[in-house]
PLY file of the C-alpha trace (Angstrom):
ply
format ascii 1.0
element vertex 390
property float x
property float y
property float z
element edge 389
property int vertex1
property int vertex2
end_header
-1.18 7.42 -25.10
-2.37 5.34 -22.16
-0.86 7.82 -19.70
-2.64 10.70 -21.45
-5.91 8.78 -21.27
-5.42 8.28 -17.52
-4.93 12.03 -17.01
-8.05 12.84 -19.06
-10.13 10.31 -17.13
-8.88 11.71 -13.83
-9.73 15.25 -14.92
-13.22 14.15 -15.98
-14.11 13.09 -12.44
-14.32 16.70 -11.21
-16.90 18.18 -13.64
-18.99 15.02 -13.53
-19.01 15.14 -9.72
-20.20 18.77 -9.79
-22.92 17.98 -12.35
-24.06 15.00 -10.30
-24.38 17.22 -7.23
-22.08 15.01 -5.18
-19.32 15.96 -2.78
-15.86 16.22 -4.28
-14.44 14.56 -1.16
-16.37 11.38 -1.92
-14.92 11.00 -5.43
-11.54 12.72 -5.44
-10.07 9.84 -3.44
-9.98 7.60 -6.49
-8.10 10.26 -8.45
-5.59 10.75 -5.63
-5.15 7.00 -5.39
-4.90 5.82 -8.97
-2.91 8.68 -10.47
0.18 7.64 -8.44
-0.45 4.03 -9.43
-0.58 5.10 -13.08
2.64 7.10 -12.61
4.42 4.04 -11.20
3.12 1.90 -14.05
4.25 4.49 -16.58
7.79 4.59 -15.12
8.09 0.81 -15.06
6.67 0.43 -18.59
9.01 3.14 -19.91
12.18 1.72 -18.37
11.24 -1.96 -18.78
8.71 -2.17 -21.65
8.89 -5.96 -21.75
7.89 -6.24 -18.10
4.09 -6.66 -17.99
3.86 -5.33 -14.43
4.08 -1.72 -15.60
1.31 -2.27 -18.14
-0.81 -4.06 -15.53
-0.56 -1.07 -13.19
-1.46 1.31 -16.02
-4.43 -0.86 -16.99
-5.54 -0.97 -13.35
-5.52 2.84 -13.05
-7.16 3.36 -16.45
-10.00 0.93 -15.86
-10.71 2.20 -12.34
-10.83 5.87 -13.37
-13.00 4.94 -16.35
-15.35 3.18 -13.97
-15.45 6.29 -11.75
-16.40 8.53 -14.68
-18.98 6.06 -15.98
-20.52 5.65 -12.52
-21.08 9.41 -12.25
-22.57 9.45 -15.75
-24.92 6.60 -14.80
-25.97 8.60 -11.74
-26.86 11.54 -13.97
-28.94 9.37 -16.32
-30.66 6.84 -14.08
-30.75 8.57 -10.71
-31.25 12.24 -11.60
-33.18 11.52 -14.80
-31.09 13.55 -17.27
-31.77 12.58 -20.87
-28.21 11.88 -21.96
-27.09 9.52 -24.73
-25.26 6.21 -24.26
-26.66 5.48 -20.82
-26.53 1.68 -21.25
-22.94 1.92 -22.49
-22.05 3.89 -19.37
-23.57 1.15 -17.22
-21.31 -1.41 -18.89
-18.24 0.82 -18.56
-19.00 1.38 -14.88
-18.20 -2.31 -14.33
-14.58 -1.99 -15.52
-13.51 -1.83 -11.86
-13.55 -5.64 -12.03
-10.13 -5.47 -13.70
-8.70 -4.97 -10.19
-9.21 -8.70 -9.60
-6.96 -9.38 -12.58
-4.22 -6.76 -12.43
-3.07 -6.40 -8.82
-2.90 -10.15 -8.01
-0.96 -10.77 -11.23
1.51 -8.05 -10.18
2.22 -10.17 -7.09
2.50 -13.40 -9.10
4.80 -11.98 -11.80
6.94 -9.87 -9.45
9.61 -8.62 -10.08
10.61 -9.40 -13.70
7.19 -10.22 -15.13
7.99 -13.92 -15.65
6.34 -16.97 -14.13
8.59 -18.59 -11.52
8.31 -22.05 -13.12
6.30 -23.88 -15.80
4.12 -25.43 -13.08
2.71 -22.00 -12.25
1.38 -21.72 -15.78
-1.54 -23.99 -14.78
-2.13 -21.90 -11.66
-2.23 -18.77 -13.81
-4.77 -20.25 -16.22
-6.93 -21.50 -13.34
-6.88 -18.07 -11.73
-7.78 -16.38 -15.03
-10.70 -18.81 -15.39
-11.98 -17.93 -11.89
-11.72 -14.19 -12.59
-13.45 -14.70 -15.94
-16.34 -16.45 -14.19
-16.75 -13.49 -11.84
-16.56 -10.88 -14.61
-18.95 -12.79 -16.90
-21.44 -13.22 -14.04
-21.41 -9.50 -13.32
-21.84 -8.50 -16.94
-24.61 -11.06 -17.53
-26.54 -9.55 -14.62
-25.91 -6.02 -15.88
-26.90 -6.82 -19.46
-30.10 -8.51 -18.28
-31.14 -5.36 -16.40
-30.33 -3.18 -19.42
-32.35 -5.40 -21.77
-35.28 -5.37 -19.35
-35.02 -1.58 -18.99
-34.80 -2.07 -15.24
-31.58 -0.19 -14.40
-31.90 1.16 -10.87
-29.26 2.99 -8.86
-29.29 3.04 -5.06
-28.36 6.00 -2.87
-24.68 5.02 -2.81
-24.45 4.96 -6.61
-24.34 1.18 -6.93
-26.44 -0.93 -9.27
-29.20 -2.59 -7.25
-29.03 -5.67 -9.47
-25.58 -6.31 -8.01
-25.71 -4.75 -4.55
-29.19 -6.07 -3.68
-29.90 -8.83 -6.22
-33.50 -9.98 -6.54
-35.84 -11.27 -9.21
-33.99 -12.06 -12.44
-30.60 -11.34 -10.82
-31.21 -13.15 -7.52
-28.66 -15.79 -8.54
-25.93 -13.12 -8.21
-26.08 -13.40 -4.41
-24.46 -16.87 -4.66
-21.62 -15.81 -6.96
-19.45 -14.00 -4.37
-19.98 -16.83 -1.88
-18.56 -19.32 -4.36
-15.90 -17.33 -6.24
-14.39 -15.04 -3.60
-13.05 -17.91 -1.41
-11.46 -19.41 -4.52
-9.86 -16.09 -5.45
-8.67 -15.65 -1.86
-6.95 -19.04 -1.99
-5.14 -18.01 -5.17
-4.03 -14.71 -3.60
-2.63 -16.52 -0.57
-0.74 -18.91 -2.86
0.79 -15.97 -4.76
2.05 -14.40 -1.53
3.11 -17.79 -0.15
5.29 -18.40 -3.20
7.23 -15.22 -2.50
7.68 -16.09 1.15
8.88 -19.62 0.39
11.33 -18.37 -2.24
13.09 -16.13 0.32
15.90 -18.54 1.25
16.88 -19.61 -2.24
17.04 -16.15 -3.80
19.92 -13.72 -4.19
20.60 -10.80 -1.86
19.23 -8.31 -4.39
16.04 -10.31 -4.87
15.57 -10.39 -1.11
15.69 -6.62 -1.02
13.05 -6.53 -3.75
10.89 -8.94 -1.76
11.28 -6.73 1.32
9.89 -3.78 -0.62
6.97 -5.83 -1.91
6.14 -7.35 1.47
6.41 -3.94 3.13
3.93 -2.48 0.65
1.63 -5.48 1.15
1.76 -5.02 4.92
0.87 -1.32 4.62
-1.98 -2.19 2.25
-3.31 -4.83 4.63
-3.11 -2.59 7.71
-4.74 0.38 5.96
-7.53 -1.85 4.68
-8.18 -3.27 8.16
-8.20 0.21 9.71
-10.53 1.60 7.07
-12.95 -1.33 7.33
-12.90 -1.19 11.13
-13.78 2.50 11.13
-16.49 1.93 8.55
-18.08 -0.90 10.58
-17.76 1.08 13.81
-19.64 4.06 12.37
-21.54 3.05 9.21
-23.55 6.28 9.17
-20.59 8.64 9.43
-20.67 12.04 7.68
-19.44 12.42 4.12
-16.10 13.84 5.25
-15.47 10.84 7.50
-16.49 8.46 4.72
-14.00 10.21 2.44
-11.25 9.71 5.03
-12.17 6.02 5.33
-12.02 5.66 1.56
-8.65 7.41 1.46
-7.27 5.09 4.15
-8.41 2.05 2.17
-7.01 3.39 -1.10
-3.73 4.48 0.49
-2.77 0.82 0.80
-2.99 0.38 -2.98
-0.76 3.42 -3.50
1.82 2.15 -1.02
1.83 -1.28 -2.67
2.27 0.19 -6.16
5.06 2.54 -5.06
6.93 -0.26 -3.30
6.59 -2.46 -6.39
7.94 0.34 -8.59
10.92 0.99 -6.31
11.72 -2.72 -6.15
11.53 -3.25 -9.92
13.49 -0.13 -10.83
15.96 -0.81 -7.97
15.97 2.82 -6.94
17.74 3.14 -3.55
16.86 -0.51 -3.10
18.90 -1.11 0.03
17.22 1.73 1.96
14.35 -0.63 2.76
16.09 -2.00 5.85
16.43 1.49 7.27
12.83 2.38 6.36
11.51 -0.77 8.02
13.53 -0.22 11.18
12.56 3.46 11.43
8.88 2.71 10.80
8.77 -0.03 13.40
10.71 2.04 15.92
8.48 5.09 15.65
5.32 2.96 15.66
6.44 1.21 18.85
7.53 4.47 20.49
4.25 6.15 19.55
2.24 3.29 21.01
4.26 3.26 24.23
4.06 7.03 24.68
0.32 7.07 24.03
-0.09 4.34 26.62
2.09 6.18 29.15
0.28 9.46 28.55
-3.15 7.89 28.89
-2.04 6.07 32.05
-0.66 9.23 33.65
-3.78 11.22 32.81
-6.06 8.51 34.21
-3.87 8.20 37.31
-3.93 11.95 37.93
-7.59 12.59 37.17
-9.32 9.37 38.27
-7.14 7.86 41.02
-5.59 10.99 42.58
-8.65 13.08 41.58
-6.59 16.06 40.45
-9.08 18.08 38.42
-6.84 20.96 37.36
-5.13 21.40 33.96
-1.82 20.92 35.79
-2.39 17.15 35.75
-2.70 17.05 31.98
0.22 19.46 31.54
2.41 17.39 33.86
1.52 14.18 31.99
2.39 15.87 28.70
5.77 17.05 29.98
6.59 13.64 31.44
5.70 11.93 28.18
7.78 14.41 26.17
10.77 13.84 28.48
10.56 10.10 27.82
10.61 10.47 24.03
14.36 10.75 23.32
15.66 7.99 25.64
12.80 5.69 24.74
13.28 6.25 21.01
17.02 5.57 21.24
16.52 2.32 23.14
13.71 1.08 20.92
15.70 2.00 17.81
18.65 -0.10 19.01
16.41 -3.07 19.69
14.68 -2.79 16.29
17.98 -2.31 14.42
19.37 -5.38 16.14
16.55 -7.46 14.67
15.58 -5.77 11.39
18.66 -3.75 10.37
21.50 -5.94 11.55
24.11 -4.55 9.16
23.70 -1.02 10.53
23.59 -2.30 14.11
26.86 -4.22 13.69
28.48 -1.25 11.92
27.49 1.12 14.75
28.89 -1.27 17.35
32.15 -1.55 15.43
32.51 2.22 15.15
31.76 2.72 18.85
34.32 0.07 19.80
36.93 1.69 17.54
36.26 5.12 19.08
36.72 3.64 22.56
40.05 2.08 21.59
41.14 5.31 19.95
40.87 7.23 23.22
43.69 5.20 24.79
45.86 4.75 21.69
49.29 6.42 21.55
50.97 4.41 18.80
50.27 5.98 15.39
51.05 2.78 13.49
48.71 0.84 15.74
45.92 3.38 15.19
46.41 3.15 11.45
46.29 -0.65 11.48
43.20 -0.60 13.70
41.53 1.92 11.38
42.21 -0.22 8.31
40.92 -3.33 10.08
37.74 -1.51 11.17
37.05 -0.22 7.66
37.59 -3.68 6.21
35.21 -5.17 8.74
32.43 -2.61 8.13
32.67 -1.72 4.43
34.76 -4.59 2.97
36.48 -2.39 0.35
38.79 -3.82 -2.29
41.59 -1.42 -1.30
42.27 0.96 1.58
44.85 3.76 1.62
45.66 6.11 4.48
47.32 9.46 3.88
48.93 11.27 6.78
50.68 14.61 6.76
53.20 15.90 9.22
52.27 19.04 11.14
54.81 21.84 10.66
0 1
1 2
2 3
3 4
4 5
5 6
6 7
7 8
8 9
9 10
10 11
11 12
12 13
13 14
14 15
15 16
16 17
17 18
18 19
19 20
20 21
21 22
22 23
23 24
24 25
25 26
26 27
27 28
28 29
29 30
30 31
31 32
32 33
33 34
34 35
35 36
36 37
37 38
38 39
39 40
40 41
41 42
42 43
43 44
44 45
45 46
46 47
47 48
48 49
49 50
50 51
51 52
52 53
53 54
54 55
55 56
56 57
57 58
58 59
59 60
60 61
61 62
62 63
63 64
64 65
65 66
66 67
67 68
68 69
69 70
70 71
71 72
72 73
73 74
74 75
75 76
76 77
77 78
78 79
79 80
80 81
81 82
82 83
83 84
84 85
85 86
86 87
87 88
88 89
89 90
90 91
91 92
92 93
93 94
94 95
95 96
96 97
97 98
98 99
99 100
100 101
101 102
102 103
103 104
104 105
105 106
106 107
107 108
108 109
109 110
110 111
111 112
112 113
113 114
114 115
115 116
116 117
117 118
118 119
119 120
120 121
121 122
122 123
123 124
124 125
125 126
126 127
127 128
128 129
129 130
130 131
131 132
132 133
133 134
134 135
135 136
136 137
137 138
138 139
139 140
140 141
141 142
142 143
143 144
144 145
145 146
146 147
147 148
148 149
149 150
150 151
151 152
152 153
153 154
154 155
155 156
156 157
157 158
158 159
159 160
160 161
161 162
162 163
163 164
164 165
165 166
166 167
167 168
168 169
169 170
170 171
171 172
172 173
173 174
174 175
175 176
176 177
177 178
178 179
179 180
180 181
181 182
182 183
183 184
184 185
185 186
186 187
187 188
188 189
189 190
190 191
191 192
192 193
193 194
194 195
195 196
196 197
197 198
198 199
199 200
200 201
201 202
202 203
203 204
204 205
205 206
206 207
207 208
208 209
209 210
210 211
211 212
212 213
213 214
214 215
215 216
216 217
217 218
218 219
219 220
220 221
221 222
222 223
223 224
224 225
225 226
226 227
227 228
228 229
229 230
230 231
231 232
232 233
233 234
234 235
235 236
236 237
237 238
238 239
239 240
240 241
241 242
242 243
243 244
244 245
245 246
246 247
247 248
248 249
249 250
250 251
251 252
252 253
253 254
254 255
255 256
256 257
257 258
258 259
259 260
260 261
261 262
262 263
263 264
264 265
265 266
266 267
267 268
268 269
269 270
270 271
271 272
272 273
273 274
274 275
275 276
276 277
277 278
278 279
279 280
280 281
281 282
282 283
283 284
284 285
285 286
286 287
287 288
288 289
289 290
290 291
291 292
292 293
293 294
294 295
295 296
296 297
297 298
298 299
299 300
300 301
301 302
302 303
303 304
304 305
305 306
306 307
307 308
308 309
309 310
310 311
311 312
312 313
313 314
314 315
315 316
316 317
317 318
318 319
319 320
320 321
321 322
322 323
323 324
324 325
325 326
326 327
327 328
328 329
329 330
330 331
331 332
332 333
333 334
334 335
335 336
336 337
337 338
338 339
339 340
340 341
341 342
342 343
343 344
344 345
345 346
346 347
347 348
348 349
349 350
350 351
351 352
352 353
353 354
354 355
355 356
356 357
357 358
358 359
359 360
360 361
361 362
362 363
363 364
364 365
365 366
366 367
367 368
368 369
369 370
370 371
371 372
372 373
373 374
374 375
375 376
376 377
377 378
378 379
379 380
380 381
381 382
382 383
383 384
384 385
385 386
386 387
387 388
388 389
């Protein structure tokens, strides 16, 4: 039922956006973001119903999409002046986005089996819930006070002025984020720190799960920094650019949820080493090639003052010629550090192939082959079948 509700809420964003006269690009990002999160939560809840992480992800998607629908409804009532029923209720429902402060951090704390790591963390959990409750209660007290006073005002961005620009009866709200957000940030750092400190004393499988989680967290952090940097660099960007910025920010949440789902369900769990090494390798190669290309273009056009398109074409060809050898070398260096098992296996296979070129004794080749397979794959049993050529 919860999954059906998520789909209905996601579908409701489109007609409400059209009625509100807003751009679809500015609102469809939340649908694109939280539908995958809901899908991951649904899969985890279906396969592991006793694991609260799946239900937390579903609740996160449901509350956020409900907030998106309610925000558009509030815009219709209080910004455009449509006489629609249940306007105050919509204002209250528009604040359900605050559940993000509860769900996603708890996913990190309870990862991967939904259980607290030790009884001592029970006090940390209750303290964190108390801090979140203070934030949520403060927001709803401010919202209710504006509803009672019939002073609901919506700014041009669709936000409630009582929260975005508090003044008068809600002026005290300006101090709430200053006090509560540092406390919440300290809790979030402690949740991540627990996972990092537990690395050495966990099993090999749990380490793979932690790799997935930390990879998703890194992607989420990087996408958030990029999106915020672009937004600060050009705060008055067009609607299309703002939509791209929003998508970049929200993409981090999707990556985090997908990585959590893969880690919990253990689907192709051990591919994370290869994904990490490939991602790092291509990121490094891309950065190096961009730097080389920019350097060659500047050298040709600014230093040598070659003003013809040949300079740019020559720089492009030189950069393309560097791709394959540079990628191979960077991939070896990255595999040596982040995918050691594959690196050692490749070295063993290359060494065996080199010995095979000079081998003439069939029994020796067979023994060497068995030893190589044992060293790389560690099988319980190895058999070699050979047929005589007639």
